[in-house]
N, C-alpha and C positions, 0 to 999 in steps of 0.2 A: 641305692644299694643299703641292704639291711646291715645294721651293726652287730648282727648275731651270726654272721657267716664265719666260716673257718678262715684263720689268717692265711693269706697266700704271700707269694713274693711281690705282689703289687700292692698289698694291703698291710699296714703295720699291725702287729699284734696288740690287743688291749694291754692296758698297763699292768693288769694283775697277771697276766700270762707271761709278760716279760720278766716279773719278779718271782715267779714260781707259783705253784699251785696254792701254797698256804700263806702267800704273802699278801699284805694290804696294798690295795691300789695306790699308785702315786698320785698325789694331789697336784693337778696340773696348775702351771703358772699362767695367770690370766694378764690381759693387757687392758690398758685404758686408752681411750681415745687421745688425739694430739694435745699436748698442754695448751695450745692456744684456743682449743674449743670453748672455754668460757668467754673469751674476747670476742669471739666471732659470733656466738649466740647472743651476747649482750649489747652488741653495737645497735641493733635494731631497737631495743628498748631505749638507748640513749637517743636515737634519731627521733623516736615517737615523743619522747619527753621535750626535746628541743622544738619540734613542730608545735606541740600542745602549748608550751608556755612562751615560745618565742614570740608569739603575736602579742602578748601582754607588754612586751618591751617596745613595740611600735607605737608612736604616737598616733592618736586618733584623729588628729586634726582640730580638736576642741581647746588647745592651747594648754592642757595639762601635761606637764612633763612627768615622766617617771621618777619617782622620789627614791633617793638611795636606800632608806630603811626597807621600802617594799621590794627593791632590786636584791637587797642582801638576803632577805627571807626567801625570795624565789630561787636564788643561787643555792641557798641551804637545802631547800626542798629538792632541787634537782640533784644535788650531790648526794643527799641521803637516799634518793630513789636509785640512783645509779650504783651506790655502794650495796644496796639491798638486792639489786639485780645481779651485780657481780658476785655477791656472796651465794645467791640461789644457783647461779651459773656454775660456780666452783663446787659446790656440793653435789650438784648432779653430775658434773664431770668426775669427780673424785670417786663417786659411788656406782659409776658405770664401768663394767669390766666385761671383757668378751673373750671367746676361745674359739678360733677357727683353725682346725687342723685336719688331718687325715681321718679322724675319727668322729668328730662332732662339731657342730655349730651351736654355740651357747652364748647367750647374752644376759647379763645380769645388771639389775638396776634397783634404785631405791635405797634412801638412807635410814628411814625409820622401818618402812616395810620392804623386806627383800623380796625381789621378783627375779627368778632364774627361769629363762625360757630356752629350752633346748629345741632346735628346730631340726627335723629330718631333712636331709638333702633332697629327697624325693618331693617334698612338698613345696620347694621353692619354684614358683612360676615364672618370675623374671627378677632380674637384679638391675637397677638403675644407678648411675652415678650422677649425682647433682652437685653443681659448684656454684653457690651464690656468689655474688660479687665480692663481698668481703672476704670470703674464704678462698676463692680464686686469687686474689691479690697475694695470699700467703701460701698458695700451692696446696691448699686442702680441698677435700671433697666430702660429701656425704654418700654413704652407702645405703640405699633404700631397696629392702627386699619385700617382694609381694609372695606373700605365703597362702596356700589354700586353706579352705575350711574357714574357721571363725578369727583366724589370728590377723587377717588382713595385712597392713603394712608395718614392717619392723624398720626402725631407723637406726643408724649407727653414724653418729656426728661426733667429731669429724676426723678424718684421717688424711694422711698425706695422699695426694692425688695418684702417685704411683702406686701406693700400696692398695688404695681403693680399687683401681682398674684391675690390678693383678688379682686380688680377692674376687673381683667380680668375675674374671674370667675363669677362675678355679671352681667357684661355686656354680656358675652355669654349666661347667663340664660335669660336676658331681650331679647337678639336677638332671642332666641327660643321660645319666648312669655310666658314664665313662670312669675308668680306673685312672683317675688324676691324683696327683700328689701335690701337696703344699709346697714342698721343695723345689719341684719343677717349675711352678708359677713364678717363684722368686727369681729363677734364672732367665725368664722370657724378658724381651726388650719392652720398655714402657710405651704406651699407645701416645699418640700425637696430642699435645696439649691443647690445640685449637679445635680439632675434630674428633678426638678420641678415636681414631682409627689405628689399627695395627698394620703390621706389615703383610698378614695374610687376609686382612679384609679386602673385599672388592666394592668399589663405590658403584652403586647403581644410578643414584640421581644425585646430583649437587645443584641446588637452585641458585640462579643469579639473583643478587640483591636487587637489581633493577626490575625484574620480573616479579619479585615478591611485593614491591612497592606498588607497582602498577596493577597487579592483580588486586592489592588491597583497595586502592583507589577506585578500581572499577567494580568493586563487589556491591552488591545490593545492600548488605548491612550498612556499610559506611556511606553509601550515597543517601539512603533514607534518612540516617542519623544527622549527616551534615547538611541535608535540606531542610530538615526540621529546625535545626539550630539557626541557620541563615534566614529562614523564613520568619521564624519567631522574633528574633532581633530586629529584622527590618520592620515588621509590623509594629512591634512595641515603640520602636524610634519614630515612626511616622505620626502615631498617636501620642507620643510623649508619655508613655506609661513604662518606659523600660525599667526603672527602678522598682516599680511595683511587680513587673513580671520576672524580675531577676531570680527570685527564689524558685520559680518553675523552670526558667531557662537554664540556670547554672548546672542542674544535674545533667541535662542533656549536653552541655559542653564537657562536663567531666567525663560523661561516657563516651563521647567522640574521642577524647585524648586518651582514655583508657584502653580503647579498642585499638588506637595506634600502638600502645604499648604491648598489648597481647598479641596482635596479628602481625606486627613488623619487627619489633625488637625481640620478642620472645622467639620468632621464626627465623631470625636473621641467620645467615650462613648455614642453612638448612641442608643436612647431608643424610642421604639413606645409603647404608652399606650392607652388604651381605657378609655375614661372618660364618664361621663354621657351625654354628648352633642357632642360626636364624638371621633376623634383620637387626640392625642397630640405627636408631635415629639420634642424630646430635643436632642441636640447635641453640640458638641464644647469642645475644651480642654481649651484654654485660654478665648474665647469668648463663652458664653453659649446662644443659641438661643432656645427658646421654641415656637413652632409653632403650632396653632390650625388648624386641618383639619376637617371641617364638612363633614360627609359622604354624604349628599345630594348635596354637591357642587363639588364632584369629578365627572368629565365629561369623563373621558377616563383613561385607563391604558396601559402602555407599559412594556413589559417584555424583558429585554436585557440579553443575554448570549454570552459572548465572546468565542472563540474557546478553550482557556486554562481553562475556567471556566466549560465547559462540563464534563470533567472527575470528577470534584468535586461537580458537581450538584448545583452550584452557580447561582443566578440571581440578576439583579438589577432591581428595580421597580420603574418606574416614573409614575406620575399622572397629568392629566389636572385638574387645581382647579379653579373654577369660581372666579374671583376677583383677581387672581394671574397672569393675562396675561402678566403683564410688567415683571415679576420676573421669569417666567418659564424657567427651565434650568440653573438657577443661583445657585451655591452651595457655595457661599461666606459665610464667617463667620456670617455677621450680616443680611443677606438677607432672606427672605422667599424663599424656594426651592420647586421645583417640585419632589424632590427624597423623595419617601415613604420608600424604603429600599435600601441602598447603595449597600450591597451584602448580600444575605440571601440564606439559604439552602431550600430545597424542603419543609421540614416541616414549617419553619418560613413563606415561601411563601404561603402555604395552609392556615395558621392561618389568615394572613393579607387579602387574597382573601375572605375568608370565611366572614369576618367583612364587606368588601367593597361590595361583590357581594354574598349575602346569596342565597344558593341554586344552583348556577351555578356550573356545572361540565365541565370544559374545555376540559378534555380529552374525554368526551362524545360527543363533537360537531363534526359532520362529516365535514371534509375539502375537497374542490374540488380543482383540479390542473387546470392550464392554458393550453391552447394548444400547442402541441410540436413545432409549428413553431416559438413560441416565443424565441427559442434558438437563432434565428438569430438577435433578438433585444437585449436580455440580455444573452450572451453565458456562464456567469460565475455563474449565480445562478438562471437560469429559473426554474429548477426542485425544488427549494424551495419555489416558489410562491404558496400560498394556501389561501383560503377564505372558510368562513362558518358561520353559525348562528344557534341559537336555539331560544327559546321563549323569552329570556331575553336579550341576547347580540349578536353583529356582531363581527367576528374575522378575522384578516388577519395576515400572518406571511410571512417572507422572510429572506434569508441570511444564510451563513453557517460559514463564519469567524466570523460574528457577527449575531447571530440569533435574530430576533426581532419579538415579537408578540405583535399586538396591539388589544386592547378590548375596545369597546364601547357599553354601555348599550343603548338599543333602544330608550328609554325615553330621552336621552341626544343628541340624533340626532337633529342638527340644520338645515342642508340642505343636498341634495344629488345631485351629478351633474356627468355627463359623459363627458370625455374628449378623443379627438382623434388627436394625431399629425400627421405629415406628414408620419414618418415611421410606425405609427399604420396604417394609411390608407392604406399604401402599403402592409402591411401583414394582412389587414382586422381584426383588433382587436381594443378594446377600453378599458379605464380605468374608474372605478367608485370610486368617492371619497365622503366619509361620513364626513361631516364637523361637528366640535365640537368648543368649545371655544379654543383660541389661546394657544398653549403649545406643549409640547414634542410628543404628540400622533398625528401621521399622518395616519389616516384610509384611505388606498387605496387598492382596488382590481385591480392590473394592467394586462393589456393585456388579457382580455376576449374576447370570441366570441361577436359580436355585439348584437346578440339576447340575449345572457346570460347577457350581461352588462345592456341592457335596462330592462330585468326582474328582476335583482337584485335591480336597482335603484328604479323602481316602487314598488316592494315588501317591500323594506327597508322603503320607506315612509309610506306604510300601517302599518308597524310593529311599527314605531315611533309614529304614531298617535294612535294606539291602546294602546301602553305602557304608554302614556302620559294621555290618558283618564282613564286608569286604576289607575294610580298614584293619579289622583285627585277625583276619585269616592269613596264616602265613602262606607265602607263595608256594604253589604245587605245580607239578608237570602237566597234568591233564584236566584240572578241575578249577583253573584260574580265571576263566572269562566270566563276564558279568552275566551272561545269559545262563550259564550253568547254575551261577550262584543264585539267580532270580528263580530258577526252577527248583533248586533245593530249599529256598525260603517258602515257595508256595505249596510245596508238597507235603 
């Protein structure tokens, strides 16, 4: 909603209007984040220092004990660094102020150089609530705003959990053009502390922790990493070169442990809920992340099924989300993620897809195969290459060790291109790429007959144009059908 509109009974008048035509505008009172913010932001610095210098206090087995003067200097260095970090955190907190009311969203930062950023409500793409472990212990949360254009991510750290969730709901309402009031949001009940779901939210999928763990242990990424670690340690132990190979094997072991943290701990208690303004994902054991996913900003869907998941009927679902290009594929504890469902059965997958792609029946979409001569280009999976479309989406699939199906709604198509490499020219084939926003979805129909590739590219451009026109056209009585709309576009 524009700030230049006339005041109504639902929208408070600007300050200058309330004081009269010739009066000066009232200077609004700003707020600071929670007073515990410097402490929460500084504890990570303290932990890093302890981990970095702590190993110097451990005897190395050579008989040399830690001398007291060295220990005193070490403690002085740690204390000085902690004091400097605490002072920097206090300065950052003291000079951070914000205003969130019925008229504006403004965040001011900077001690030496002042930076005041005013964000239009309409430019908000999503608002997430992040609760790191230390902040969660004190009932605090970070409000993370995803903004369009070049502003990227704006963070407000830290607020009380109740205040962060209420501001999130208010800002989402304003971003969707609703006539919401900040006073109304204060009167609403707070969301659940464990799942961040409110009374009006509908749970679509809640994953069992046992399935999450089993899905991780049966995933191809984990099995390959674990196998490399076991084989590496076994071979080096047999040949008595374990100490020499340790620098190469240690990163593999660390990678395996890090994968457990990212895939299990970060996705623990995973909940997908439907709110009045889209979907909400909450996840995390120590750190709780609550991510808002507006339906209209989902640009593409990827269904992934590894070989060991097929007998169990399990799938992983990733999505391209407009505004999350920099974080796509990241499943860390405190980052926005492209994962819609880490491991879901067929029923849960159907529920999620019905909410994202209503009316789309993927099983009914006819898929076409590639020419048989493609086996000389991709001998290991050429028979799995398929592509097809219906009135709403285009679909491609490939792979047998890891079967992947990419789905892109026609209206989300940004561009279509045809590519032919040297090997493709030799075998007279071409690939068609359907581009969307940056993310895990890679829509490619590879190695088609050149005539079929050109026909697919041109027809996809027509389908995209028709779908976008249908999405922006208001419903009417006699000209709402897609056939009529297509006739209008081609005329």
